[in-house]
C-alpha atoms as an extended CHARMM CRD file, in Angstrom:
* protein
*
       287  EXT
         1         1  MET       CA           -144.6510000000      204.4580000000      157.1830000000  PROA      1               0.0000000000
         2         2  TYR       CA           -143.0240000000      207.7800000000      156.3310000000  PROA      2               0.0000000000
         3         3  THR       CA           -140.6610000000      208.8510000000      153.5710000000  PROA      3               0.0000000000
         4         4  PRO       CA           -138.0830000000      211.5940000000      154.1960000000  PROA      4               0.0000000000
         5         5  THR       CA           -139.3890000000      215.1020000000      153.5000000000  PROA      5               0.0000000000
         6         6  ILE       CA           -138.3600000000      216.3740000000      150.0650000000  PROA      6               0.0000000000
         7         7  VAL       CA           -136.8510000000      219.9000000000      150.3700000000  PROA      7               0.0000000000
         8         8  SER       CA           -136.2740000000      222.6180000000      147.7900000000  PROA      8               0.0000000000
         9         9  PHE       CA           -134.6470000000      225.3970000000      149.8400000000  PROA      9               0.0000000000
        10        10  ALA       CA           -131.1780000000      224.3090000000      148.5350000000  PROA      10              0.0000000000
        11        11  GLN       CA           -132.2930000000      225.5690000000      145.0590000000  PROA      11              0.0000000000
        12        12  GLY       CA           -133.5420000000      228.8280000000      146.6200000000  PROA      12              0.0000000000
        13        13  ALA       CA           -137.2710000000      227.9100000000      146.5180000000  PROA      13              0.0000000000
        14        14  LEU       CA           -139.5920000000      230.0840000000      148.6200000000  PROA      14              0.0000000000
        15        15  VAL       CA           -142.9820000000      228.5900000000      147.6560000000  PROA      15              0.0000000000
        16        16  GLY       CA           -144.3150000000      225.1310000000      147.0270000000  PROA      16              0.0000000000
        17        17  GLU       CA           -147.2680000000      222.7660000000      146.9440000000  PROA      17              0.0000000000
        18        18  ALA       CA           -147.5630000000      219.8280000000      149.3460000000  PROA      18              0.0000000000
        19        19  VAL       CA           -149.7470000000      217.2530000000      151.0780000000  PROA      19              0.0000000000
        20        20  VAL       CA           -150.0810000000      217.1970000000      154.7860000000  PROA      20              0.0000000000
        21        21  THR       CA           -148.8420000000      213.8470000000      156.1530000000  PROA      21              0.0000000000
        22        22  ARG       CA           -149.1070000000      214.4620000000      159.9170000000  PROA      22              0.0000000000
        23        23  ILE       CA           -150.3910000000      217.0490000000      162.4340000000  PROA      23              0.0000000000
        24        24  GLU       CA           -148.8410000000      216.6060000000      165.8700000000  PROA      24              0.0000000000
        25        25  ARG       CA           -150.5890000000      218.5860000000      168.6400000000  PROA      25              0.0000000000
        26        26  GLY       CA           -148.2940000000      219.2090000000      171.6900000000  PROA      26              0.0000000000
        27        27  GLN       CA           -148.7850000000      221.1790000000      174.8510000000  PROA      27              0.0000000000
        28        28  ASP       CA           -147.0400000000      224.2880000000      173.5770000000  PROA      28              0.0000000000
        29        29  THR       CA           -147.2540000000      224.0320000000      169.8130000000  PROA      29              0.0000000000
        30        30  THR       CA           -148.7200000000      222.2550000000      166.7920000000  PROA      30              0.0000000000
        31        31  VAL       CA           -146.3280000000      220.7810000000      164.2270000000  PROA      31              0.0000000000
        32        32  VAL       CA           -147.3800000000      220.0930000000      160.6730000000  PROA      32              0.0000000000
        33        33  VAL       CA           -145.4200000000      217.6490000000      158.4800000000  PROA      33              0.0000000000
        34        34  VAL       CA           -145.7850000000      217.6530000000      154.7270000000  PROA      34              0.0000000000
        35        35  ASP       CA           -144.3940000000      215.5130000000      151.9590000000  PROA      35              0.0000000000
        36        36  GLN       CA           -142.3260000000      218.3140000000      150.4170000000  PROA      36              0.0000000000
        37        37  THR       CA           -141.4120000000      221.8420000000      151.5260000000  PROA      37              0.0000000000
        38        38  PRO       CA           -139.3830000000      224.9400000000      150.5970000000  PROA      38              0.0000000000
        39        39  PHE       CA           -138.8900000000      225.6460000000      154.3330000000  PROA      39              0.0000000000
        40        40  HSD       CA           -135.3710000000      225.3250000000      155.8010000000  PROA      40              0.0000000000
        41        41  PRO       CA           -135.5660000000      223.8260000000      159.3280000000  PROA      41              0.0000000000
        42        42  VAL       CA           -133.2560000000      224.7030000000      162.2430000000  PROA      42              0.0000000000
        43        43  ASP       CA           -130.8480000000      221.7830000000      162.8510000000  PROA      43              0.0000000000
        44        44  HSD       CA           -131.3750000000      220.1780000000      166.2530000000  PROA      44              0.0000000000
        45        45  THR       CA           -127.7270000000      219.0700000000      166.5820000000  PROA      45              0.0000000000
        46        46  TRP       CA           -126.0220000000      222.3230000000      165.4480000000  PROA      46              0.0000000000
        47        47  PRO       CA           -128.5870000000      225.0890000000      165.5170000000  PROA      47              0.0000000000
        48        48  ASP       CA           -126.6530000000      227.7380000000      163.7380000000  PROA      48              0.0000000000
        49        49  GLN       CA           -129.1800000000      228.9610000000      161.1690000000  PROA      49              0.0000000000
        50        50  PRO       CA           -132.7480000000      229.5510000000      162.5000000000  PROA      50              0.0000000000
        51        51  GLY       CA           -135.5870000000      227.7840000000      160.8400000000  PROA      51              0.0000000000
        52        52  ASP       CA           -137.6460000000      229.6050000000      158.1610000000  PROA      52              0.0000000000
        53        53  ARG       CA           -140.8840000000      231.3730000000      158.9700000000  PROA      53              0.0000000000
        54        54  GLY       CA           -143.8350000000      231.7810000000      156.6630000000  PROA      54              0.0000000000
        55        55  ALA       CA           -147.3710000000      230.4400000000      156.0150000000  PROA      55              0.0000000000
        56        56  ILE       CA           -149.4620000000      227.3970000000      155.1430000000  PROA      56              0.0000000000
        57        57  ALA       CA           -152.5780000000      228.0860000000      153.0220000000  PROA      57              0.0000000000
        58        58  VAL       CA           -155.6050000000      226.3190000000      151.5400000000  PROA      58              0.0000000000
        59        59  GLY       CA           -157.6450000000      228.5310000000      149.2360000000  PROA      59              0.0000000000
        60        60  SER       CA           -158.1420000000      231.8470000000      150.9910000000  PROA      60              0.0000000000
        61        61  GLU       CA           -157.4040000000      230.3510000000      154.4600000000  PROA      61              0.0000000000
        62        62  MET       CA           -153.8990000000      230.8850000000      155.9430000000  PROA      62              0.0000000000
        63        63  VAL       CA           -152.0210000000      230.0460000000      159.1240000000  PROA      63              0.0000000000
        64        64  ARG       CA           -148.5940000000      231.3070000000      160.1640000000  PROA      64              0.0000000000
        65        65  VAL       CA           -145.5870000000      229.1240000000      160.5480000000  PROA      65              0.0000000000
        66        66  SER       CA           -143.4690000000      230.3560000000      163.4560000000  PROA      66              0.0000000000
        67        67  GLN       CA           -140.4210000000      228.2600000000      162.4890000000  PROA      67              0.0000000000
        68        68  ALA       CA           -139.4270000000      225.1270000000      160.6410000000  PROA      68              0.0000000000
        69        69  VAL       CA           -137.7890000000      222.3850000000      162.6990000000  PROA      69              0.0000000000
        70        70  MET       CA           -136.2930000000      218.9070000000      162.3080000000  PROA      70              0.0000000000
        71        71  ALA       CA           -138.5750000000      215.9890000000      163.1640000000  PROA      71              0.0000000000
        72        72  ALA       CA           -138.1850000000      212.1820000000      163.0590000000  PROA      72              0.0000000000
        73        73  ALA       CA           -140.5470000000      209.2140000000      163.0220000000  PROA      73              0.0000000000
        74        74  SER       CA           -139.6820000000      205.6210000000      163.8660000000  PROA      74              0.0000000000
        75        75  ASP       CA           -141.0740000000      202.5060000000      162.1150000000  PROA      75              0.0000000000
        76        76  ASP       CA           -142.8000000000      201.5590000000      165.3820000000  PROA      76              0.0000000000
        77        77  GLY       CA           -144.7850000000      204.8330000000      165.5640000000  PROA      77              0.0000000000
        78        78  ALA       CA           -142.5860000000      207.1110000000      167.7200000000  PROA      78              0.0000000000
        79        79  PHE       CA           -142.4810000000      210.7970000000      166.6910000000  PROA      79              0.0000000000
        80        80  ALA       CA           -140.0560000000      213.4010000000      168.0140000000  PROA      80              0.0000000000
        81        81  VAL       CA           -139.2170000000      217.0840000000      167.2530000000  PROA      81              0.0000000000
        82        82  GLY       CA           -135.9820000000      218.9750000000      167.6100000000  PROA      82              0.0000000000
        83        83  SER       CA           -133.8930000000      218.2690000000      170.6500000000  PROA      83              0.0000000000
        84        84  ASP       CA           -136.2920000000      215.5220000000      171.7010000000  PROA      84              0.0000000000
        85        85  ILE       CA           -135.1430000000      213.3520000000      168.7610000000  PROA      85              0.0000000000
        86        86  PRO       CA           -133.4810000000      210.4040000000      170.5150000000  PROA      86              0.0000000000
        87        87  VAL       CA           -131.2900000000      209.0370000000      167.7290000000  PROA      87              0.0000000000
        88        88  LYS       CA           -128.4990000000      210.2650000000      165.4240000000  PROA      88              0.0000000000
        89        89  ARG       CA           -128.9320000000      210.8310000000      161.7390000000  PROA      89              0.0000000000
        90        90  GLY       CA           -128.8200000000      207.6070000000      159.8610000000  PROA      90              0.0000000000
        91        91  ALA       CA           -130.2510000000      205.4880000000      162.6860000000  PROA      91              0.0000000000
        92        92  ASP       CA           -132.0550000000      202.3670000000      161.4910000000  PROA      92              0.0000000000
        93        93  ARG       CA           -135.8600000000      202.3800000000      161.3670000000  PROA      93              0.0000000000
        94        94  TRP       CA           -136.0700000000      206.2110000000      161.6640000000  PROA      94              0.0000000000
        95        95  THR       CA           -137.1950000000      208.6570000000      158.9880000000  PROA      95              0.0000000000
        96        96  TRP       CA           -136.0440000000      212.3100000000      158.9120000000  PROA      96              0.0000000000
        97        97  LEU       CA           -138.8010000000      215.0030000000      158.3720000000  PROA      97              0.0000000000
        98        98  VAL       CA           -139.3480000000      218.7890000000      158.3420000000  PROA      98              0.0000000000
        99        99  GLY       CA           -141.8930000000      220.0000000000      160.8480000000  PROA      99              0.0000000000
       100       100  HSD       CA           -143.6520000000      223.3420000000      160.5970000000  PROA      100             0.0000000000
       101       101  GLU       CA           -144.5120000000      224.8720000000      163.9950000000  PROA      101             0.0000000000
       102       102  LEU       CA           -147.6530000000      226.9400000000      163.9510000000  PROA      102             0.0000000000
       103       103  ASP       CA           -148.6200000000      230.0850000000      165.7750000000  PROA      103             0.0000000000
       104       104  GLY       CA           -151.3870000000      228.5760000000      167.9020000000  PROA      104             0.0000000000
       105       105  GLU       CA           -153.7340000000      225.7150000000      167.1540000000  PROA      105             0.0000000000
       106       106  ALA       CA           -154.1860000000      224.0960000000      163.7330000000  PROA      106             0.0000000000
       107       107  PRO       CA           -157.3800000000      225.4750000000      162.1740000000  PROA      107             0.0000000000
       108       108  ASP       CA           -160.1960000000      223.0800000000      161.1620000000  PROA      108             0.0000000000
       109       109  TRP       CA           -159.3640000000      223.2200000000      157.4900000000  PROA      109             0.0000000000
       110       110  LEU       CA           -155.7660000000      222.0470000000      158.0330000000  PROA      110             0.0000000000
       111       111  VAL       CA           -156.0260000000      218.2420000000      158.1990000000  PROA      111             0.0000000000
       112       112  GLU       CA           -153.9810000000      215.2070000000      157.2630000000  PROA      112             0.0000000000
       113       113  GLY       CA           -154.3010000000      214.5800000000      153.5080000000  PROA      113             0.0000000000
       114       114  ALA       CA           -155.0340000000      218.2200000000      152.6580000000  PROA      114             0.0000000000
       115       115  SER       CA           -153.2490000000      219.7870000000      149.6780000000  PROA      115             0.0000000000
       116       116  VAL       CA           -151.6160000000      223.0210000000      150.8010000000  PROA      116             0.0000000000
       117       117  ARG       CA           -149.6060000000      225.9350000000      149.5870000000  PROA      117             0.0000000000
       118       118  LEU       CA           -146.3840000000      226.7450000000      151.4670000000  PROA      118             0.0000000000
       119       119  SER       CA           -144.6770000000      230.1520000000      151.3830000000  PROA      119             0.0000000000
       120       120  VAL       CA           -141.4910000000      231.2680000000      153.1850000000  PROA      120             0.0000000000
       121       121  ASP       CA           -140.8460000000      234.7470000000      154.4940000000  PROA      121             0.0000000000
       122       122  GLN       CA           -138.6470000000      235.9600000000      151.6340000000  PROA      122             0.0000000000
       123       123  GLU       CA           -136.9710000000      238.9110000000      153.2870000000  PROA      123             0.0000000000
       124       124  ARG       CA           -135.9360000000      236.8920000000      156.3400000000  PROA      124             0.0000000000
       125       125  ARG       CA           -134.6850000000      233.9530000000      154.1960000000  PROA      125             0.0000000000
       126       126  HSD       CA           -132.4950000000      236.3030000000      152.1530000000  PROA      126             0.0000000000
       127       127  GLY       CA           -131.1310000000      237.9050000000      155.3160000000  PROA      127             0.0000000000
       128       128  LEU       CA           -130.3000000000      234.5640000000      156.8220000000  PROA      128             0.0000000000
       129       129  SER       CA           -128.6750000000      233.3760000000      153.6150000000  PROA      129             0.0000000000
       130       130  ARG       CA           -126.4380000000      236.4070000000      153.5570000000  PROA      130             0.0000000000
       131       131  GLY       CA           -125.6070000000      235.8150000000      157.1690000000  PROA      131             0.0000000000
       132       132  HSD       CA           -124.7440000000      232.1860000000      156.5810000000  PROA      132             0.0000000000
       133       133  THR       CA           -122.5190000000      232.8410000000      153.5870000000  PROA      133             0.0000000000
       134       134  ALA       CA           -120.7730000000      235.6720000000      155.4130000000  PROA      134             0.0000000000
       135       135  CYS       CA           -120.2860000000      233.3430000000      158.4320000000  PROA      135             0.0000000000
       136       136  HSD       CA           -118.4550000000      230.7610000000      156.2870000000  PROA      136             0.0000000000
       137       137  LEU       CA           -116.3100000000      233.3670000000      154.6490000000  PROA      137             0.0000000000
       138       138  ALA       CA           -115.3860000000      234.8920000000      158.0080000000  PROA      138             0.0000000000
       139       139  SER       CA           -114.3320000000      231.4940000000      159.3490000000  PROA      139             0.0000000000
       140       140  LEU       CA           -112.1240000000      230.9140000000      156.2900000000  PROA      140             0.0000000000
       141       141  ALA       CA           -110.6320000000      234.3410000000      156.6610000000  PROA      141             0.0000000000
       142       142  LEU       CA           -109.9570000000      233.6310000000      160.3620000000  PROA      142             0.0000000000
       143       143  ASP       CA           -108.1990000000      230.3490000000      159.6280000000  PROA      143             0.0000000000
       144       144  ALA       CA           -106.0260000000      232.1920000000      157.0930000000  PROA      144             0.0000000000
       145       145  ALA       CA           -105.1590000000      235.0260000000      159.4920000000  PROA      145             0.0000000000
       146       146  LEU       CA           -104.1530000000      232.5730000000      162.2290000000  PROA      146             0.0000000000
       147       147  ALA       CA           -102.2680000000      230.0980000000      160.0320000000  PROA      147             0.0000000000
       148       148  ASP       CA            -98.7880000000      230.9830000000      161.2970000000  PROA      148             0.0000000000
       149       149  LEU       CA            -99.7000000000      230.3840000000      164.9480000000  PROA      149             0.0000000000
       150       150  TRP       CA            -99.8510000000      226.5790000000      164.7600000000  PROA      150             0.0000000000
       151       151  ARG       CA            -96.8760000000      224.5080000000      165.8560000000  PROA      151             0.0000000000
       152       152  LYS       CA            -98.6550000000      221.2270000000      165.1420000000  PROA      152             0.0000000000
       153       153  ASP       CA           -100.8070000000      219.8490000000      162.3520000000  PROA      153             0.0000000000
       154       154  ALA       CA           -104.3490000000      221.1580000000      162.8510000000  PROA      154             0.0000000000
       155       155  GLY       CA           -105.8820000000      219.6390000000      159.7120000000  PROA      155             0.0000000000
       156       156  GLU       CA           -106.8450000000      221.6950000000      156.6950000000  PROA      156             0.0000000000
       157       157  ASP       CA           -109.8850000000      223.8770000000      156.0160000000  PROA      157             0.0000000000
       158       158  ALA       CA           -111.5940000000      224.3170000000      152.6520000000  PROA      158             0.0000000000
       159       159  LEU       CA           -108.7440000000      226.6110000000      151.4560000000  PROA      159             0.0000000000
       160       160  GLY       CA           -105.9120000000      224.4370000000      152.7500000000  PROA      160             0.0000000000
       161       161  ASN       CA           -105.1990000000      226.5440000000      155.8890000000  PROA      161             0.0000000000
       162       162  PRO       CA           -104.9060000000      225.1290000000      159.3790000000  PROA      162             0.0000000000
       163       163  ASN       CA           -108.4340000000      224.5020000000      160.5810000000  PROA      163             0.0000000000
       164       164  PHE       CA           -108.7970000000      226.7490000000      163.6350000000  PROA      164             0.0000000000
       165       165  GLU       CA           -112.5650000000      226.7750000000      163.0270000000  PROA      165             0.0000000000
       166       166  ALA       CA           -112.8980000000      223.0360000000      163.3620000000  PROA      166             0.0000000000
       167       167  ARG       CA           -110.5650000000      222.8500000000      166.3720000000  PROA      167             0.0000000000
       168       168  ALA       CA           -111.9270000000      225.6840000000      168.4680000000  PROA      168             0.0000000000
       169       169  ASN       CA           -115.4960000000      226.6820000000      167.5330000000  PROA      169             0.0000000000
       170       170  GLN       CA           -117.9720000000      225.9330000000      170.2800000000  PROA      170             0.0000000000
       171       171  SER       CA           -121.0030000000      227.8020000000      169.0100000000  PROA      171             0.0000000000
       172       172  SER       CA           -122.2530000000      229.6130000000      165.8890000000  PROA      172             0.0000000000
       173       173  ARG       CA           -125.3790000000      231.7420000000      165.7780000000  PROA      173             0.0000000000
       174       174  ILE       CA           -126.4720000000      233.0960000000      162.3910000000  PROA      174             0.0000000000
       175       175  HSD       CA           -128.9400000000      235.9490000000      162.1050000000  PROA      175             0.0000000000
       176       176  GLU       CA           -130.0820000000      238.1470000000      159.3070000000  PROA      176             0.0000000000
       177       177  ASP       CA           -126.9890000000      239.7630000000      157.7470000000  PROA      177             0.0000000000
       178       178  GLY       CA           -124.4980000000      238.4400000000      160.2650000000  PROA      178             0.0000000000
       179       179  ALA       CA           -123.3550000000      235.8640000000      162.8180000000  PROA      179             0.0000000000
       180       180  VAL       CA           -121.6640000000      235.4840000000      166.1680000000  PROA      180             0.0000000000
       181       181  ASP       CA           -119.1710000000      232.6620000000      166.6940000000  PROA      181             0.0000000000
       182       182  GLU       CA           -117.4360000000      231.6570000000      169.8830000000  PROA      182             0.0000000000
       183       183  TYR       CA           -114.0720000000      229.7700000000      170.0520000000  PROA      183             0.0000000000
       184       184  ARG       CA           -112.4560000000      228.0940000000      172.9880000000  PROA      184             0.0000000000
       185       185  LEU       CA           -108.8680000000      229.2270000000      173.6760000000  PROA      185             0.0000000000
       186       186  GLY       CA           -108.1160000000      227.0090000000      176.6270000000  PROA      186             0.0000000000
       187       187  LYS       CA           -105.4820000000      224.4470000000      177.6160000000  PROA      187             0.0000000000
       188       188  SER       CA           -106.6710000000      221.8310000000      175.0440000000  PROA      188             0.0000000000
       189       189  LEU       CA           -106.0680000000      224.2640000000      172.1520000000  PROA      189             0.0000000000
       190       190  ARG       CA           -102.6270000000      225.1440000000      173.4530000000  PROA      190             0.0000000000
       191       191  LYS       CA           -101.8010000000      221.4120000000      173.7080000000  PROA      191             0.0000000000
       192       192  ALA       CA           -102.9740000000      221.0560000000      170.0880000000  PROA      192             0.0000000000
       193       193  GLY       CA           -100.2050000000      223.4570000000      169.1140000000  PROA      193             0.0000000000
       194       194  PHE       CA           -101.9490000000      226.9080000000      168.9170000000  PROA      194             0.0000000000
       195       195  ASP       CA           -100.0240000000      229.9570000000      170.1610000000  PROA      195             0.0000000000
       196       196  THR       CA           -102.7030000000      231.7600000000      172.1610000000  PROA      196             0.0000000000
       197       197  GLU       CA           -100.3610000000      234.3280000000      173.6600000000  PROA      197             0.0000000000
       198       198  THR       CA            -99.0610000000      235.6150000000      170.2940000000  PROA      198             0.0000000000
       199       199  PHE       CA           -102.6300000000      235.7040000000      169.0230000000  PROA      199             0.0000000000
       200       200  ALA       CA           -103.7780000000      237.9010000000      171.9870000000  PROA      200             0.0000000000
       201       201  ALA       CA           -100.8210000000      240.2330000000      171.3470000000  PROA      201             0.0000000000
       202       202  THR       CA           -101.5830000000      240.6040000000      167.6310000000  PROA      202             0.0000000000
       203       203  ARG       CA           -105.3900000000      240.3610000000      167.6060000000  PROA      203             0.0000000000
       204       204  ALA       CA           -105.9000000000      243.8150000000      166.0770000000  PROA      204             0.0000000000
       205       205  VAL       CA           -103.5310000000      243.1490000000      163.2390000000  PROA      205             0.0000000000
       206       206  ARG       CA           -105.1140000000      239.8410000000      162.3590000000  PROA      206             0.0000000000
       207       207  GLU       CA           -108.5860000000      241.4130000000      162.4510000000  PROA      207             0.0000000000
       208       208  GLN       CA           -107.3420000000      243.9360000000      159.9430000000  PROA      208             0.0000000000
       209       209  GLN       CA           -105.9500000000      241.1490000000      157.7630000000  PROA      209             0.0000000000
       210       210  MET       CA           -109.2980000000      239.3540000000      157.8400000000  PROA      210             0.0000000000
       211       211  ASN       CA           -111.2540000000      242.4120000000      156.8170000000  PROA      211             0.0000000000
       212       212  GLU       CA           -108.8920000000      243.1120000000      153.9460000000  PROA      212             0.0000000000
       213       213  ARG       CA           -109.2300000000      239.5040000000      152.7230000000  PROA      213             0.0000000000
       214       214  LEU       CA           -113.0550000000      239.6880000000      153.0720000000  PROA      214             0.0000000000
       215       215  ALA       CA           -113.1210000000      242.9160000000      151.0320000000  PROA      215             0.0000000000
       216       216  GLN       CA           -111.0760000000      241.1900000000      148.2730000000  PROA      216             0.0000000000
       217       217  TRP       CA           -113.4760000000      238.2600000000      148.1920000000  PROA      217             0.0000000000
       218       218  VAL       CA           -116.5400000000      240.4970000000      147.9950000000  PROA      218             0.0000000000
       219       219  SER       CA           -114.9760000000      242.5350000000      145.2080000000  PROA      219             0.0000000000
       220       220  ALA       CA           -114.3100000000      239.3350000000      143.2330000000  PROA      220             0.0000000000
       221       221  ALA       CA           -118.0860000000      238.7590000000      143.1350000000  PROA      221             0.0000000000
       222       222  SER       CA           -117.5340000000      234.9730000000      143.3080000000  PROA      222             0.0000000000
       223       223  ALA       CA           -120.3160000000      232.4770000000      142.5550000000  PROA      223             0.0000000000
       224       224  SER       CA           -121.7930000000      230.7190000000      145.5020000000  PROA      224             0.0000000000
       225       225  ARG       CA           -124.0790000000      227.6310000000      145.4510000000  PROA      225             0.0000000000
       226       226  ILE       CA           -125.3310000000      224.5290000000      147.2020000000  PROA      226             0.0000000000
       227       227  GLU       CA           -124.8570000000      221.0720000000      145.8050000000  PROA      227             0.0000000000
       228       228  THR       CA           -126.9150000000      218.1400000000      147.1440000000  PROA      228             0.0000000000
       229       229  ASP       CA           -126.5680000000      214.3660000000      147.1440000000  PROA      229             0.0000000000
       230       230  GLY       CA           -130.3360000000      214.1330000000      146.7290000000  PROA      230             0.0000000000
       231       231  PRO       CA           -133.6660000000      215.9240000000      147.2870000000  PROA      231             0.0000000000
       232       232  ALA       CA           -134.4850000000      214.6960000000      150.8200000000  PROA      232             0.0000000000
       233       233  ILE       CA           -133.8080000000      216.5190000000      154.0280000000  PROA      233             0.0000000000
       234       234  SER       CA           -131.6250000000      213.5420000000      155.0780000000  PROA      234             0.0000000000
       235       235  ASP       CA           -129.3130000000      213.9230000000      152.0670000000  PROA      235             0.0000000000
       236       236  ARG       CA           -125.9850000000      215.7140000000      152.3950000000  PROA      236             0.0000000000
       237       237  ARG       CA           -125.5220000000      219.1860000000      151.0560000000  PROA      237             0.0000000000
       238       238  ARG       CA           -122.3420000000      221.1700000000      150.4580000000  PROA      238             0.0000000000
       239       239  TRP       CA           -121.7100000000      224.8810000000      150.0150000000  PROA      239             0.0000000000
       240       240  HSD       CA           -119.4140000000      225.7990000000      147.1070000000  PROA      240             0.0000000000
       241       241  CYS       CA           -117.8000000000      229.1970000000      146.5630000000  PROA      241             0.0000000000
       242       242  ASP       CA           -115.3970000000      229.9880000000      143.7140000000  PROA      242             0.0000000000
       243       243  LEU       CA           -112.9110000000      232.2020000000      145.7180000000  PROA      243             0.0000000000
       244       244  PRO       CA           -109.8470000000      233.7040000000      144.0870000000  PROA      244             0.0000000000
       245       245  GLU       CA           -107.5630000000      231.1940000000      145.9090000000  PROA      245             0.0000000000
       246       246  ARG       CA           -109.5080000000      228.1530000000      144.8430000000  PROA      246             0.0000000000
       247       247  GLU       CA           -113.0540000000      226.7220000000      145.2050000000  PROA      247             0.0000000000
       248       248  ALA       CA           -114.1050000000      226.2890000000      148.8280000000  PROA      248             0.0000000000
       249       249  VAL       CA           -116.3700000000      223.3900000000      149.6000000000  PROA      249             0.0000000000
       250       250  ILE       CA           -117.9570000000      223.0000000000      153.1130000000  PROA      250             0.0000000000
       251       251  LEU       CA           -120.5220000000      220.5000000000      154.3240000000  PROA      251             0.0000000000
       252       252  CYS       CA           -123.5200000000      222.6360000000      155.1920000000  PROA      252             0.0000000000
       253       253  GLY       CA           -127.2700000000      222.1750000000      155.5880000000  PROA      253             0.0000000000
       254       254  GLY       CA           -128.1690000000      225.8550000000      155.4300000000  PROA      254             0.0000000000
       255       255  THR       CA           -129.0450000000      228.3870000000      152.8080000000  PROA      255             0.0000000000
       256       256  HSD       CA           -126.7690000000      230.7770000000      150.9580000000  PROA      256             0.0000000000
       257       257  VAL       CA           -126.5850000000      233.5980000000      148.4630000000  PROA      257             0.0000000000
       258       258  ASP       CA           -125.9990000000      232.9160000000      144.7360000000  PROA      258             0.0000000000
       259       259  SER       CA           -123.1100000000      235.3700000000      144.4330000000  PROA      259             0.0000000000
       260       260  LEU       CA           -120.8260000000      237.4540000000      146.6210000000  PROA      260             0.0000000000
       261       261  ALA       CA           -121.9360000000      240.2840000000      144.3450000000  PROA      261             0.0000000000
       262       262  GLU       CA           -124.9840000000      240.4760000000      146.7170000000  PROA      262             0.0000000000
       263       263  PHE       CA           -122.7920000000      242.0570000000      149.3210000000  PROA      263             0.0000000000
       264       264  ALA       CA           -121.5910000000      245.6390000000      149.6520000000  PROA      264             0.0000000000
       265       265  SER       CA           -119.2050000000      244.4400000000      152.3560000000  PROA      265             0.0000000000
       266       266  ILE       CA           -118.5300000000      241.8000000000      154.9820000000  PROA      266             0.0000000000
       267       267  THR       CA           -116.5760000000      242.7550000000      158.1010000000  PROA      267             0.0000000000
       268       268  VAL       CA           -115.6270000000      241.0640000000      161.3170000000  PROA      268             0.0000000000
       269       269  SER       CA           -114.5650000000      242.1450000000      164.8520000000  PROA      269             0.0000000000
       270       270  LEU       CA           -112.6510000000      239.9330000000      167.2600000000  PROA      270             0.0000000000
       271       271  ASP       CA           -113.3200000000      240.2500000000      170.9850000000  PROA      271             0.0000000000
       272       272  LEU       CA           -110.8850000000      238.7570000000      173.5420000000  PROA      272             0.0000000000
       273       273  SER       CA           -112.3460000000      240.3420000000      176.6650000000  PROA      273             0.0000000000
       274       274  ASP       CA           -112.1950000000      236.8840000000      178.1440000000  PROA      274             0.0000000000
       275       275  PRO       CA           -108.6870000000      235.4960000000      177.2670000000  PROA      275             0.0000000000
       276       276  GLN       CA           -110.1580000000      231.9660000000      177.1930000000  PROA      276             0.0000000000
       277       277  LEU       CA           -112.8640000000      232.8450000000      174.6840000000  PROA      277             0.0000000000
       278       278  LEU       CA           -112.6880000000      234.4700000000      171.2790000000  PROA      278             0.0000000000
       279       279  VAL       CA           -115.9680000000      236.0570000000      170.0660000000  PROA      279             0.0000000000
       280       280  MET       CA           -116.1270000000      236.8240000000      166.3700000000  PROA      280             0.0000000000
       281       281  THR       CA           -118.9260000000      239.0170000000      165.2350000000  PROA      281             0.0000000000
       282       282  THR       CA           -119.5690000000      239.0550000000      161.4880000000  PROA      282             0.0000000000
       283       283  THR       CA           -121.5640000000      241.8460000000      159.7740000000  PROA      283             0.0000000000
       284       284  ALA       CA           -122.7980000000      241.5880000000      156.1890000000  PROA      284             0.0000000000
       285       285  THR       CA           -124.0380000000      244.6870000000      154.3760000000  PROA      285             0.0000000000
       286       286  PRO       CA           -126.2510000000      243.8680000000      151.3760000000  PROA      286             0.0000000000
       287       287  LEU       CA           -125.6850000000      245.7100000000      148.1950000000  PROA      287             0.0000000000
């Protein structure tokens, strides 16, 4: 019987001590599960932020972790990783875990029950945290810039603007110091009340408005943090940011910066080469 993995990445942890609870050897990779970890795993249902990389060590021995992933174990002994997980979060008789994929085979010294040291690649984590915070800010700036194009109720985002992000986003890929988001601009969005023609004709102006707003937010050096319902990987987490308009709160399982003062700038570009698809590229420049 497993208990959910305890995680500390929401508090910014980069190192930790743990006990190995399972080593799963597959055809292509070995996955190590521990009772607690600072590693942030890629989400198998919405893989926007990549999993952390780093190392597992015992004494002077060390093995590299290529990425952290979501895993799940059932009460009847089934074990699955990533996209192979057959159930949704909260399913009865399943426990949610963090798996650590290794570069190659597990060494002889890495066994179930071993006490290990975990360390996350600090530079990459910080770059991904900047990218994720910038991604959220860009989406909020996008919603604000498009607010006047809705003829019907689109729901509200974290700042009270019509929620274009929730209505149209079809993919989000975060990388170090940036992100790429894709939005559907097809018939269903037009039926929902969005004026795609006016948007296309005014894209450049709205991009400028977004960049001006993002510059104001960065200059405000607002606090940014994650609040959690509990310490387990299965517990909900929310990103909070004290923006000049009001506090923004977004459900989010990723990692973030502590303050917008960590940015020199955040900028976006909007690409409508395909009139049915908006591609937003966000670039964060660290201070």
